[in-house]
N, C-alpha and C positions, 0 to 999 in steps of 0.2 A: 887369456880371455876370462872374463867374469862369467859366472853361471848365468845361462840364458842368452849370452851373446852368440851371434851367428857371424862367422867369418864374412867380412865384406859388408856387414850391416852397420851403418854409421849413423844411427839415430842419436839425437842429442840426449844427454843424461837427463832423466826426470828429476826435478827438484825434490828434496826430501819432504815427507809429510810434516807440516808445521806442528811444532809442539806447543805453540801459543798463537794467540790472535795477532800479536806483533809480527811473528814470523810469516803468517799468511799475508798480512798487509804488505810486508816487504816484497814478497813474491809478486803480488798483484801490481804494486807500484813499479817494479822493474819491468814487468811485462808491458804495462801501458806506456811507460816512458819509451821503451824500445819500439812499440807499435807506432807511436806518434812522432818518433824521431824524424826530423826533416819536414814536419808539418809547418805551415806558415808561421805559427807562433811557437814552434818547438815545444814539445811536451804534451802530456795528456790534458784535455780540457778540464778546467778546475772543478766544475760541478760533477762531471762524469767520474773523475778520479776520487773526489770526496765520497760520492755515493758508492763506488766500487770498494773503497777501503772500509767504509762503514758496514756494508753487507758482508764482505769477507770476514771482518772482525766478529760480527754477530753470529754468522753461521759456525765459525770455528769455536767461539766461546760457548754457544749452545751445545755443540758436540762434546766439548770438554765437560761442561756443567751437568748436562742432562742426558747425553748420549753415550756415556762410558768411554769417551775419548775419540779423537780423530784417527781414523784408520786409512783415510785416503783424502787427497786434496788435489784439485787440478784447476788451473785458470788458463783459458785460451780465448783468443779473439777470433770471431767468425765474421761473416758478412752481415750478420744481424746484430752483433754487439759482443759484449764480454760474457762468456759462459763460466760460471763458477760451479764447481762440483765438490761437495763435501760428503764423505762417508763416515759413519760412526757405528758403534756397536749396538745401539738400541733400535728395536723394530718400531718403537712408538713414534708417530708423526708429531711434529711440534704443535703445540696448542697455545691459544691466547689465554693468559691468566687474567681473570676478571678481578676488579677491585672489590674487596669485601667492605660491607658497611662499617663506617667508623675508621677506615684506614685510607687517609687521603693520598698517601704516597707509598704504595707497596714497593718492596724491594724487587727489582727486576720486572720482567714481563713486557718490556718495551721493544726488545730486539726482533721478535718474529713479526709483529705488526709493521715494523720499519722495513723488514725484508719484503713483506707482501706489498707494501706501498711502492717501493723503489724498483722491484723486479717487474719486467714485462711478461715473464713466463716463469712458472715454478713447477717443477716435477719432483715428486717424492716417490721413490721406488724401494720396495723391500729387497734386500740381498740376503745371501745365506746367513750372514752373521751381523744383522743390523739393517741400516737403510742408507740410501744415497739421496741427497737433495741436490738438485741441479737448478740453477737460476740463470736467467738471461737478463742482462742489464744493458740499456742503451749507452753508447759511448760516442755519440755524435760530437763533432767539434763545436766549441763555443762559437756563437755567431760573431762575425766580424763587426767591429764598431762601425756604425753608419757614418758615412762622410758628412761632415757638417762644419760649422764655424769652429775655428781653433779657440781653445780656452786659454791660451797663453796670454800673459799680460804684457 
C-alpha cells in the first residue's frame, strides 16, 4: 500500500499536477470526452471544449508565470458544469494589466479577462501557502441542427 492508502479504499488515482498548460489541457480534454461519451454527437460540445481548454491553459499559465508554479489542479464535472481548480504559491489575486500610453499591443494581459468572460462563477481563496482559484464553466451540449431542407445537390 502507498502512504495514505486505506485498506479497502478504492478511489481512482488523482492525475498528477500538470507541469504545463498543455498537460492541463490534456486532463480537461480527457475528462470532457469521457463525460460526453455516448452523447448523441459523441464527444464534448465544440464551443464548451474550446472554452474549457482555453481557461485551463490560462489559469495554469498564470500560475506558472505569476504565481510561483502550480501546486494543485483539479477538473471535475458537476450538475452545473465544469469546475476547474488551480492552486499556486502566490497569495496575490490576478489583476488586469492596463495598456500604457504608446503601447498598442502589450505583452500578455489577455488571459485573466478571458477567464472572467468565459466563467459563470469565479472564487479566489487564500490558502496557507498561496491561493486557490476555482471557476465554473458551462458545458451544455451544442444545439442540434434544426430540421430543414437538405442542402445536398
